[in-house]
C-alpha positions in Angstrom: 129.5 71.8 90.2 126.8 71.5 92.5 123.4 73.1 93.0 124.6 75.9 95.4 126.9 77.3 92.8 123.8 78.0 90.5 126.0 81.0 88.0 128.0 78.0 87.3 125.4 75.9 86.2 123.9 78.6 84.5 127.1 79.7 82.1 127.6 75.4 81.7 124.1 75.2 80.0 123.9 78.7 78.5 126.7 78.4 75.9 125.2 79.6 72.7 124.8 83.2 72.2 121.7 82.7 70.4 120.1 80.7 73.2 121.5 82.7 75.6 119.5 85.9 73.9 116.6 84.0 74.0 116.8 83.5 77.9 117.3 87.2 79.2 114.2 88.2 77.1 112.2 85.3 78.4 113.7 86.4 81.9 112.7 90.2 81.3 108.7 88.9 80.8 108.8 86.1 83.5 110.6 89.0 86.3 108.0 91.6 85.5 105.5 89.1 87.1 105.5 89.8 90.6 107.1 87.4 93.1 108.7 85.4 90.4 111.9 83.4 91.1 113.9 82.2 88.7 116.0 79.1 89.5 118.8 77.3 87.4 118.9 73.2 87.0 121.3 71.1 85.4 119.2 71.0 82.4 116.9 74.3 82.5 116.3 77.2 83.6 113.1 77.7 86.1 110.2 80.1 86.8 108.2 79.5 89.4 105.9 81.7 92.3 104.6 79.1 94.8 104.9 76.3 92.1 106.9 76.2 88.8 105.0 78.1 85.9 107.4 78.1 83.1 111.0 76.5 82.2 113.1 77.1 79.5 116.1 74.9 78.0 118.8 75.3 75.4 118.3 73.5 72.2 120.1 73.0 68.6 121.5 75.7 66.7 120.7 78.7 69.5 117.0 77.7 69.9 115.3 76.9 73.2 112.5 75.4 74.5 109.9 77.2 76.8 107.4 74.8 78.8 104.2 76.9 80.5 101.8 75.7 82.8 98.8 76.5 80.0 97.3 73.6 78.1 98.1 72.9 74.2 95.4 74.3 73.1 96.0 78.1 74.6 98.3 79.1 71.6 98.2 77.3 68.3 102.3 77.5 68.2 101.9 75.4 71.5 102.3 71.6 71.7 102.6 69.5 73.8 105.9 68.0 75.8 107.6 64.9 75.1 110.0 63.3 77.7 111.2 67.2 78.6 112.3 66.8 82.2 110.9 69.9 83.5 107.7 69.6 85.6 104.9 67.5 85.0 102.7 71.3 85.5 104.0 72.2 82.6 101.3 71.4 80.0 102.6 72.4 76.7 105.9 74.1 75.4 106.9 76.1 72.7 110.3 76.7 70.6 112.1 79.6 70.5 114.1 80.8 67.7 114.8 84.5 68.2 115.2 86.9 71.4 112.0 89.2 69.0 109.5 86.0 70.4 109.3 87.7 73.6 106.8 89.4 72.8 103.5 90.6 74.2 101.4 87.2 73.3 104.7 85.6 74.9 104.0 87.6 78.1 100.4 86.6 77.9 101.0 83.0 77.8 103.7 83.5 81.0 100.9 85.4 83.0 98.2 82.9 82.3 101.0 80.0 83.7 102.3 82.5 86.2 98.2 82.7 87.6 98.0 78.9 87.8 101.0 78.7 90.4 
């Protein structure tokens, strides 16, 4: 599988139904922002405008980890990243355990990240 087959990369990465539901919920929020581009990488799905503002990767047991281009102090749920493998522009991360966590608060964090891109 190569970069020219993003759908195959996505299918190979997002195999867990729970994590896939989280991806779809986060995608809806990100795509509500103008000029958002969704790009597939081997280990994560990237969201960008001029620069990457967020990335989501599947984690254990149907969860997913979201990286954001906002500092960890932007929300008490955010943690600093540790060797995540995505853009160094992403200054914080949030573990999502259910698609319902893609709520208005997360939409605000995505928008703040988007504004920085």
